[in-house]
N, C-alpha and C positions, 0 to 999 in steps of 0.2 A: 504494500499499499504506500502511494506516495505521500511523504511527510508534507503536510500543508504549509509548513515553514519555509519549505525549499522552493514554493511555487512563487515565480516573480521576486525581483528585487524589492527591498524594503528600506524605509528611512525613518528617523526618529525625530518627530516634531515636538517642540518645546511651547506649550502654551501658558500664558500668563492667567491669573484669575480673571474669570468673567469672560473668556474666550472660547470660541468652538472650533473644532476641527471638522471640516465638511468633507464629505466623499462621494464620489460617484463611480459606481463599478457596472460596466454594461453587461447586457443580457449574454448569457452563455460564459461569462467570465468569473473566475474565482480569485479571492484575495483573502487577506486577513488583516486583523489588528490586534494590538495587545497594548494594555496599560502597564507601563514598566515604572512609573513613579507618581506619586500625589494621587488625587481623587478624581474621579470624571462619572457623568452620566450620559447613557445614550437614550433620548425621550424618556427621561425620568428614572430609567433602570440603572442602577450602580454598576460600573465595571469592576469585575474582580482583577487584583493585582496579578499580573504574569499570565492570566487565562488568554488563551488563543480564541478569537471570535471569527469564525468564518463569514466571508461576505462574498454573496453571489446575486448578481442582477438586482442591485437594490442602490439606494441613495439615502444619505441620511447625515447626522451631525452628532459629535460627542461634546458636551459642555463641560467646563470645569469651574466650580466657584472658587477654587483655592489655588489653582495652578497644576500642570501634570506635564508628564512625558508620554507619547505615545508613539509607538512603533506600528507602522502601516505600509502595506505593499503600494509601489508607485502607481499600479495600474489601476488604483482606486482614485487617482487623481486628486490627492487631498491638498487642501489648503486651508488657512486660518482665518477665522472672520473674527473681527474685533467688534463690530456692531450686532448685539443679538437682542431680541426682544425677551431673554429668559428671565430677567428680573420681573418684568411685568406679567409675564405667564405666572411665576411664582407668587406674585401679588394676586391675582385672580385665583389661584388655589388656596391663598390664605382666606379668601373671603368666602370661598365654599367652606373650609374647614371652621370658620367662625360660625357659619350657618348651623353647622353640625352641633358644635360646642354649646350654642345658645339655644338649641330645639330641646326643650324640657317637655313639651306636650306629647304624650304617648300617642295621640290620635293623629299627629302631623308627620309627613314622610320628610325625609332628608332631602338634601339638594336633587333636584330635579332640572339637570343642565342640559342645554342644548346647543350645539356648535354649529353655526351657520356661515354662509358666505359663499362667494363665486368659487369656480373651479381654481384649483392651484393656489389656495391662500393658506394652506397649512392647516387645515380642520383636523386631518387626521393625526398630525403631529401633536396638536395641543390635545386631542383626546388622549393619545397615549400617555403624555405627560400626567394630565390630571388623575388619570387612572393609576399610573405608576406610584405618583406621590401618596395617594389614598391608600394603596395596598401597603406602602412602606410605613404607614402608621396604624396599619393594623385594621383598616376598614375592608369591606369586601363589596364595593360598588358593582353594579351591573353596566356593562357596555353595551349599547345599543346602536346598531350600524343600519343607518337607512339609506345607502348607497348603493344601489342595485350593480351600478357599472363598475365599481371599485370597493367591492365589499372587504373589509379587513380581516374578517373572522373566518368566513367560510367563503364558498366559491361565488363568483358573480351571479346575478340574477336571483338573489335572496336578499331578505331583510333577517336580521338575526339579533338575539340578545344573549349575553354571555356574562356569568360571574367571573370577576376578576378576583382572585383570592391570593394572587403573589404578584411580585413584579413581572413586567412583561420580558419574555425572553428575547435577547437582543439577536440572535439568530434566526428563531422561527416566528417573532412577532407575536400576533394575536391568535396565530393559528393554532397554538399550543392549548388552547382554551375550548372546551366543548361547548358550542351554542346550542341553543333553540332556534330553530330556522323556519320561516315560510317561504315557501318557493314563489317568487313572483315570475320567473322563467324568462325574462326580458333584460338585456342590460342597460336600455333607455327607459327612463320614466315615462316617456310621452307615448309610448306604444299602448299602455292601457292604464292610464292615470287614475281611473275609479277602482280598478283591481287594486292597484298599489294602495290608494288610500283606504279600501277596506280591510288588506292585509296587515297595514299599519295599526288599525285600531283592534284587530285580533292580537296582535302583539301587544299593545298597550294595555289590554285587558289582561293577558298575562303576567306582566310586569306588575300591575296594581295587586294581584294574587300573590305574587313573591313578596311584595313589600309588606302586605298583611301577614304573610305565614312566618316571617323572620325579622325578629327585631334589629339583628346585625344588617340586614339588607335595607329594613326601613331606615336606620340611622345613616347607612353608608349612602343611600341614594342611587342616581344613576348618572351617565353621561352618554348623550345622544349625538352621533355623528350623522351628518346629512349629505345629499349630493350637491353639486354646485349650480343647480339650474335655480336661479332666484328671480326671474323675470316672467311676467305674464302668468301662464298656467302654474309655472314652477313656484312662483310665490304663493299662489292660492294653495297648492298642494302643501308648502312650508306651513301656512297659517293653519291648516287642518291638522299637520302633525303635531304642532304646538299645543292644539286643544286636545288631541287625542291622549297625549303624554301629561297634560296639566302641567306643563313647564313652569318653573318659578325662577329660572336664571337663563338668559339668552347670551352667549357670547357671539359677537359678530366679528368676522375676520375680515379685516382690510377692505371695507366697503362704506363709504358714507351714506351713500343713498339708502342701502337696506338697513343701515342703524336708524335713519331718520324716519323711515318708511313703519319700521317695527315699534319705535318709540311713539309715533302717531296712533298707531292701530291700538297698542296696550296700554294707552294712557291713563285709562280708568281701571286697571287691573294691577294687581300687585306682582308684577314680574319685573325684576332686576335685569336691566339691558345693559351688557358692558362691551366696549370696542376695544380690540387688540389689533395690533400690527402683524402682518405676516413677516417671519423670519427672511433674512437676506439670502438663506440658504435654499428657499423654496424656489422650484424650478417649474417652467411652464412645459406640461407635458403634451406631445403632439399626440393626434389620433392615433398614429401608427404605434407609439410608446404605450398609450392606453390599451390598445388592443392586445399588445405584447404582454402588458402587466395581466390583464385578464386571462389570457392563455396560460401564462405561468402559474397564475392561482388555482386553475382547474388542474393542471400538471401535478403542483404540489399536493392536491387533495388526493390524487390516485398514487402518485410516486412518493409522497413525502419531501419535507425540504432536504435539499442535497440527495434526492433519490434514496431515502432511508427506507422506503417501503417496496413491496414487491406487489403490483396490481394483479388480480386474479380474473381469469375468463371463466364467465358462468354462461350457461345454455339454457335458454327459457322458451318453453312451448308458447304458441300464441295463446292456447286455452289456459294457460296457468298464470297469465297476467291480464290486467285491464288497464289501458292507457287512456287518460283523460287529457284534455286541454281545456284551460280557462279562457273566458272571453268569447267563446263561440269560433275559435280558429284565427288565423293570422290577419290582422287587419292594418290599413294604414294608420301612421302615427297622427294623433289630433291635429299636429301642426301642418300635416299635408292635405287635410281635407279642405274644401272650398270655404270661404269666410261665411260664417253664419251657419254651416252645416254641421250635423253631429251623426256619428254612425249609428245606424239601425241595429247594429248587433248588441246584444246585453253583454255589458263587459264583465259582469260576474258570471254569467252561464257556465255551467261545466258539462262539457259533451264528452262521451267516449268516442274515441277514434280508432280504427282498425289498422294494425301495423302495415306500414308501407316503406319502400325502398328510400323515400325522400327523409325518413327518419334517421337514417344512418348519419353518423357524427354528431348526433344530438345528445346534450346532457338531460336526463331525466331524474326527477325526484321520487323517492320512495315514501309513500304516505303513511303515516300511522293510523290512518282513519281506518275503522272497523266496516263502515258503511260508505257507499258512494257519495250519498248526501252530505257526509261529515268531512269529505276531502277539503273543502274551502276553508273551513275553521280549523283544521289539525295540522300541526307541525309536522314536519317531515323527519325521517329516520337517517336518510342519506341520500347519496347519488350515484347513479350508473352512467355509464359511457356506452351508447350504442355503437358498436363497432361494424355489426352486419346484420341483415335481415335477409333471410332464404323465403321467399315466398312460395317455393315448391315444397320444402319440407316443414313449413311454417315454423321456423325456429329463428330465435333472436339471440345473437351473441353479444353479450355485454361485458365489459370491464367493470370489477368493482374493487375497492380498496381492501377490502376483506374476503376471505373464503366462506364457503358454505351458503345455504339458502337464504333467499332475501327476505326481510321481515313482514313484508307485506305484497299482497297481488296488485296492489293500485300504485300505479305509476302516473306521474304528472309530467307533461312535455310542454315546451314555451318554443323560443326561437334561439334558445342558446346551442350554439354549435362550437365543436372543439376537434382539432386533428392532431393527435400525437405526433410528436417528432420521430 
């Protein structure tokens, strides 16, 4: 086995206090870093001294409050940033912590935080920092990800909630936490916004039950990450999400207009609205980069981070599964319809579809539902990749991350596709 420390040349970077080391490593490349002196953190998670951290197809930053030295491979394109908003991020976390400390009402939940803002404004980074800081103090907050295009916890096309009971793993990220997920089935919110809003309400009801069932969860509260569509229909969906989760703190990332609009909309409600700048290390992601990130996330689900898992082929008879599609089938996005027109298809309809060749390369979700009528309101057990469909033998070849029979005959399909390398 190749020693990771022998891959690519490295250099040691010296950081003064309140500086951060930013790095970018391209897809299909490997690098590493290690803290050799001082203290530092990556998205709120402390680096262990002299531990090798593998870096693959990622971009990030390591911040130090005290000063440190970090050895990192040169193919990570490391550079030091002097101006960082970490002190402002820390101050916002202190506000969240104060709301916990001052909450003496057993009937009142802890902080219900939603992070909003345009694409590439650092929402996911701030989410990780707030979650990591909370877990370091012994809290167990829920993390809710409502971004179906770039889901941080599980595969794209889903919305999810996960208990964060320990600092976030620097190499695996939020993938190391087991989520409760609802399958939306599309990477874009505007394919079926009514379905998306309905699934969000289902997820919010589950979160409320979790808050009632556990004193620790109630006190810890939750952090919600959102997608970057904040105009027009996207703004209306955002308001619906805020109402569904009964948010009491909104963090607006790098957008004056959104900050002003939300302040005006909620001026009669007790919702604290804060504004934060994005980090200088945040970069603009091209559509190609976004697609590659989605494909990598799906690959990691089946193969594990750094190919640590061995996916399994499973052969299913047509008669042993039932495949359902939500929304009555593929429809044009709302933005593609003529002005003033609405789709005549029921966006919440659930219809069974017969297996066909065009389903090859699709990602399908395995529903926990016991009856078809409960599919819409039930979370999913996991995901399968349709590798092949043989119409003559009536068999479906799927790839699963685990061996053995699938836990349900009910499968959900959307528009999400993947082609393994």
